[in-house]
C-alpha positions as CSV (number, residue, x, y, z in Angstrom):
1,X,22.0,-201.0,70.6
2,X,18.5,-199.7,70.4
3,X,18.8,-199.1,66.7
4,X,19.4,-202.8,66.2
5,X,16.3,-204.0,68.0
6,X,13.7,-203.0,65.6
7,X,10.3,-204.6,65.3
8,X,10.3,-207.6,62.9
9,X,9.2,-206.6,59.4
10,X,6.6,-209.3,59.8
11,X,5.1,-207.7,62.9
12,X,1.6,-208.3,61.5
13,X,2.3,-211.9,60.5
14,X,1.4,-214.2,63.4
15,X,3.6,-217.2,64.0
16,X,2.5,-220.7,63.6
17,X,2.3,-220.9,67.4
18,X,0.0,-217.8,67.5
19,X,-2.3,-219.3,64.9
20,X,-2.5,-222.5,66.8
21,X,-2.2,-220.9,70.2
22,X,-5.7,-221.3,71.6
23,X,-5.8,-221.2,75.4
24,X,-9.1,-222.0,77.0
25,X,-9.9,-221.9,80.7
26,X,-13.3,-222.2,82.4
27,X,-14.0,-219.5,84.9
28,X,-14.5,-221.1,88.3
29,X,-18.1,-221.1,89.6
30,X,-19.0,-220.7,93.3
31,X,-21.1,-223.9,92.9
32,X,-19.8,-226.1,90.1
33,X,-22.9,-228.3,90.4
34,X,-25.0,-225.5,89.0
35,X,-22.9,-225.2,85.8
36,X,-25.4,-227.2,83.7
37,X,-28.2,-224.9,84.5
38,X,-26.2,-221.8,83.6
39,X,-26.1,-220.0,80.2
40,X,-22.7,-220.8,78.7
41,X,-20.8,-217.8,77.4
42,X,-17.5,-217.7,75.6
43,X,-15.3,-214.8,76.5
44,X,-12.9,-214.3,73.6
45,X,-9.6,-212.5,74.5
46,X,-7.6,-211.8,71.3
47,X,-4.2,-211.7,73.1
48,X,-2.2,-214.2,75.2
49,X,-3.1,-215.2,78.7
50,X,-1.4,-213.2,81.5
51,X,-1.7,-209.7,80.1
52,X,-3.8,-206.8,81.4
53,X,-6.7,-207.5,79.0
54,X,-6.7,-211.2,80.0
55,X,-6.7,-210.3,83.7
56,X,-9.4,-207.7,83.3
57,X,-11.6,-210.3,81.4
58,X,-11.2,-212.9,84.2
59,X,-11.9,-210.4,87.0
60,X,-15.2,-209.3,85.3
61,X,-16.4,-212.7,84.2
62,X,-15.7,-214.2,87.6
63,X,-17.8,-211.6,89.3
64,X,-20.6,-212.0,86.7
65,X,-20.5,-215.8,87.2
66,X,-20.8,-215.3,91.0
67,X,-23.7,-212.9,90.7
68,X,-25.8,-214.3,87.9
69,X,-26.9,-217.3,85.8
70,X,-23.9,-217.2,83.3
71,X,-21.0,-219.6,83.2
72,X,-17.9,-218.5,81.2
73,X,-15.1,-220.1,79.2
74,X,-12.3,-217.7,78.5
75,X,-10.6,-218.4,75.1
76,X,-7.3,-216.7,74.3
77,X,-6.8,-216.5,70.6
78,X,-3.7,-214.5,69.9
79,X,-2.3,-213.3,66.6
80,X,-2.4,-210.5,64.0
81,X,-2.6,-207.7,66.6
82,X,-5.9,-209.1,68.0
83,X,-7.6,-209.7,64.6
84,X,-7.6,-213.5,64.9
85,X,-9.5,-213.6,68.1
86,X,-11.8,-210.7,67.1
87,X,-12.7,-212.5,63.9
88,X,-13.5,-215.8,65.8
89,X,-15.8,-213.9,68.1
90,X,-17.8,-211.9,65.6
91,X,-18.2,-215.0,63.3
92,X,-19.9,-216.8,66.2
93,X,-23.7,-217.0,66.3
94,X,-25.1,-213.5,67.1
95,X,-27.1,-214.8,70.1
96,X,-25.3,-212.9,72.9
97,X,-23.2,-215.9,74.0
98,X,-20.0,-214.8,72.3
99,X,-18.3,-211.8,74.0
100,X,-15.2,-210.2,72.7
101,X,-13.1,-208.5,75.3
102,X,-10.8,-206.1,73.4
103,X,-9.2,-202.7,73.3
104,X,-10.2,-199.8,71.0
105,X,-7.3,-200.5,68.5
106,X,-9.4,-203.4,67.1
107,X,-11.7,-200.7,65.6
108,X,-9.6,-197.5,65.7
109,X,-6.2,-198.7,64.4
110,X,-6.2,-202.1,62.8
111,X,-8.2,-201.3,59.7
112,X,-6.1,-198.2,59.0
113,X,-2.8,-199.8,59.7
114,X,-3.6,-203.2,58.3
115,X,-6.1,-202.2,55.7
116,X,-4.9,-204.9,53.3
117,X,-5.8,-207.7,55.8
118,X,-8.3,-206.2,58.2
119,X,-9.9,-209.5,59.1
120,X,-13.4,-208.0,59.5
121,X,-15.2,-204.7,58.8
122,X,-14.9,-202.7,61.9
123,X,-17.8,-200.4,61.0
124,X,-20.4,-203.0,60.1
125,X,-19.6,-206.4,61.7
126,X,-18.9,-205.5,65.3
127,X,-20.5,-203.2,67.9
128,X,-20.0,-202.2,71.5
129,X,-22.0,-204.0,74.2
130,X,-20.3,-202.4,77.2
131,X,-17.4,-200.1,78.1
132,X,-15.0,-201.5,80.7
133,X,-11.9,-199.4,81.5
134,X,-9.3,-197.1,80.3
135,X,-5.5,-197.4,80.4
136,X,-3.7,-194.2,81.1
137,X,-0.3,-193.7,79.6
138,X,2.6,-192.0,81.4
139,X,5.4,-190.1,79.7
140,X,8.6,-191.3,81.3
141,X,12.2,-190.5,80.6
142,X,15.6,-191.9,81.8
143,X,16.8,-190.0,84.9
144,X,19.9,-188.8,83.0
145,X,17.7,-187.2,80.3
146,X,17.7,-183.4,80.9
147,X,14.0,-182.4,80.8
148,X,12.2,-182.6,84.1
149,X,8.8,-181.3,83.0
150,X,6.5,-181.4,79.9
151,X,7.5,-177.8,79.1
152,X,11.2,-178.7,79.2
153,X,10.6,-181.8,77.2
154,X,8.9,-179.8,74.5
155,X,11.6,-177.1,74.5
156,X,14.3,-179.8,74.1
157,X,12.4,-181.7,71.5
158,X,11.9,-178.7,69.2
159,X,15.6,-178.3,69.0
160,X,17.0,-181.8,69.4
161,X,15.8,-185.2,68.1
162,X,14.4,-187.4,70.9
163,X,14.8,-191.1,70.5
164,X,11.8,-192.9,72.1
165,X,10.8,-196.5,72.6
166,X,7.5,-198.3,72.0
167,X,6.3,-201.9,72.1
168,X,5.9,-201.9,68.3
169,X,4.6,-200.1,65.3
170,X,1.0,-199.1,65.8
171,X,1.1,-199.8,69.6
172,X,-0.5,-197.4,72.1
173,X,3.0,-196.1,73.1
174,X,3.9,-195.4,69.5
175,X,0.7,-193.6,68.6
176,X,0.5,-191.6,71.8
177,X,4.0,-190.2,71.4
178,X,3.4,-189.4,67.8
179,X,0.1,-187.7,68.6
180,X,1.9,-185.6,71.2
181,X,4.9,-184.9,69.0
182,X,2.6,-183.9,66.1
183,X,0.7,-181.4,68.4
184,X,3.9,-180.0,70.0
185,X,6.1,-179.9,66.9
186,X,8.7,-182.3,68.3
187,X,11.6,-183.9,66.5
188,X,11.2,-187.6,67.3
189,X,12.9,-190.8,66.3
190,X,10.8,-193.9,66.9
191,X,12.6,-197.1,68.1
192,X,10.1,-199.9,67.9
193,X,10.7,-203.1,69.9
194,X,9.2,-206.5,69.8
195,X,7.0,-205.9,72.8
196,X,6.9,-203.7,75.9
197,X,9.5,-205.6,78.0
198,X,12.5,-205.1,75.8
199,X,11.5,-201.5,75.3
200,X,11.5,-200.9,79.0
201,X,14.8,-202.7,79.4
202,X,16.5,-200.3,77.0
203,X,14.7,-197.2,78.4
204,X,15.9,-198.1,82.0
205,X,19.3,-198.8,80.6
206,X,19.5,-195.4,78.9
207,X,19.7,-196.7,75.3
208,X,16.6,-194.6,74.5
209,X,15.5,-191.4,76.3
210,X,11.7,-191.6,76.6
211,X,8.4,-193.5,76.1
212,X,4.7,-193.3,76.8
213,X,4.0,-196.4,78.8
214,X,0.8,-197.8,80.4
215,X,0.9,-196.7,84.1
216,X,0.5,-200.2,85.4
217,X,3.7,-201.2,83.6
218,X,5.9,-198.4,84.8
219,X,4.7,-197.0,88.1
220,X,7.1,-199.2,90.2
221,X,10.1,-197.9,88.1
222,X,8.9,-194.3,88.7
223,X,8.6,-195.0,92.4
224,X,12.0,-196.5,92.8
225,X,13.7,-193.8,90.7
226,X,14.6,-195.9,87.7
227,X,12.6,-193.6,85.5
228,X,11.2,-190.1,85.8
229,X,7.6,-189.3,85.1
230,X,6.7,-186.1,83.3
231,X,3.0,-186.4,82.6
232,X,0.0,-188.6,81.9
233,X,-2.2,-188.8,78.8
234,X,-5.6,-188.7,80.4
235,X,-7.9,-185.7,80.6
236,X,-7.7,-185.8,84.4
237,X,-4.9,-187.1,86.7
238,X,-4.6,-190.8,87.1
239,X,-5.6,-192.4,90.3
240,X,-2.4,-194.3,90.6
241,X,-0.3,-191.2,90.1
242,X,-2.2,-188.2,91.5
243,X,1.0,-186.1,91.8
244,X,1.9,-186.4,88.2
245,X,0.3,-183.6,86.0
246,X,-1.6,-184.3,82.8
247,X,-0.2,-183.3,79.5
248,X,-3.3,-181.1,79.1
249,X,-2.6,-179.1,82.3
250,X,1.0,-178.8,81.3
251,X,0.4,-176.5,78.4
252,X,-1.7,-178.5,76.0
253,X,-5.4,-178.0,76.9
254,X,-7.7,-180.7,75.5
255,X,-4.9,-183.3,75.0
256,X,-6.1,-186.8,75.7
257,X,-5.0,-190.1,74.2
258,X,-5.9,-193.3,76.0
259,X,-6.5,-196.9,75.3
260,X,-10.0,-198.1,76.2
261,X,-11.3,-201.6,76.9
262,X,-14.7,-202.9,75.8
263,X,-17.0,-205.9,75.4
264,X,-17.9,-206.2,71.7
265,X,-20.3,-208.5,70.0
266,X,-21.4,-209.5,66.5
267,X,-23.3,-206.5,65.1
268,X,-26.3,-208.7,64.3
269,X,-26.8,-209.5,68.0
270,X,-30.3,-208.5,69.0
271,X,-30.5,-205.2,70.9
272,X,-32.2,-206.9,73.9
273,X,-29.3,-209.2,74.3
274,X,-26.8,-206.3,73.9
275,X,-28.6,-204.3,76.6
276,X,-28.6,-207.3,78.9
277,X,-24.8,-207.6,78.5
278,X,-24.3,-204.0,79.3
279,X,-26.4,-204.2,82.4
280,X,-24.6,-207.3,83.6
281,X,-21.2,-205.9,83.0
282,X,-22.0,-202.6,84.7
283,X,-23.3,-204.4,87.7
284,X,-20.0,-206.3,88.0
285,X,-18.0,-203.0,87.6
286,X,-20.0,-201.4,90.4
287,X,-18.5,-203.9,92.9
288,X,-15.9,-202.3,95.0
289,X,-13.8,-205.4,95.1
290,X,-13.8,-205.7,91.3
291,X,-12.8,-202.0,91.0
292,X,-9.9,-202.5,93.4
293,X,-8.7,-205.5,91.5
294,X,-8.9,-203.6,88.2
295,X,-7.1,-200.7,89.7
296,X,-4.2,-202.9,90.7
297,X,-3.7,-203.7,87.0
298,X,-2.9,-200.0,86.4
299,X,-6.2,-199.5,84.5
300,X,-9.3,-197.6,85.6
301,X,-12.9,-198.7,85.3
302,X,-15.1,-196.3,83.3
303,X,-18.7,-195.3,83.7
304,X,-19.8,-195.0,80.1
305,X,-22.9,-196.2,78.3
306,X,-22.6,-198.3,75.1
307,X,-24.1,-195.4,73.2
308,X,-21.4,-193.0,74.5
309,X,-18.7,-195.6,73.9
310,X,-19.8,-196.0,70.3
311,X,-19.5,-192.2,69.8
312,X,-16.1,-192.2,71.5
313,X,-14.9,-195.0,69.2
314,X,-16.0,-193.1,66.1
315,X,-14.1,-190.0,67.2
316,X,-11.0,-192.0,68.2
317,X,-11.1,-193.9,64.9
318,X,-11.1,-190.7,62.9
319,X,-8.3,-189.2,65.1
320,X,-6.0,-192.3,64.9
321,X,-6.7,-192.9,61.2
322,X,-5.7,-189.3,60.4
323,X,-2.6,-189.6,62.6
324,X,-1.6,-192.8,60.8
325,X,-2.1,-191.2,57.4
326,X,-0.4,-187.9,58.3
327,X,2.7,-189.5,59.7
328,X,2.8,-192.3,57.2
329,X,2.8,-195.1,59.7
330,X,3.0,-198.6,58.0
331,X,3.3,-202.1,59.5
332,X,6.6,-202.6,57.6
């Protein structure tokens, strides 16, 4: 039963395998013979290989390697909700050769949720070098669940408790649903799982009724009728699901709750180097082929300056910290 598949109370405690699970892979170069003359950069990914962030990192670094004088080694250092890999990156020399590919939770969630073991000071030790992409979330329900629109979902949820799934406490799906529920006054019961896959299994099986899930991880189930989509969490409709309305246009103007991806660096990195990283990353993101590959991951490239991204992160950090405090979310 869904109630029995709760997230491990040690969800923040990485396993021995995670602590030791360093995966490194050199990004292929169009001319391997030129590798010695290229500037060597380590691209840290604080999650296992194979996920969306890892794939995004490899798409972008491959294009940069093709276009410029950089050669990359991608290092996957998983554990502690991204903190282990982030700490390794920001403790590297601040010379512009250690890039951390990460999502906003490293700065907006971790220090609030895991304040006893933050791993680093998100406000003073790390800064944005470039914005990469955003991951829209889609509110989906089991087909047997009554509500067919956001309005009906809210009407139902004000009267009857809705059991919803997420990939774990503090995950994007957890915080997005709680943010929506807080705004709409819903009665919610969170069923946290040990990852997105088991959450999806029980959602499709009808053990739980609803979830906010990254579009890339749910669009095929919506298309084949396994799940019903009610809305998306972005300010405008998502490119992969243009027929699905946003939560904002469904009665909650201004609602937006997304996960963003960035390149971060040690805060002591010279501004000249940071500006060079931003220029290089934006050139890669401007490539139509790169944008198409990223789109197939279910995420959307963004056109945002590092300055604007820093301001966005400040607002998001305040919003999520308040949400975590108001609702009393703990890592358990």
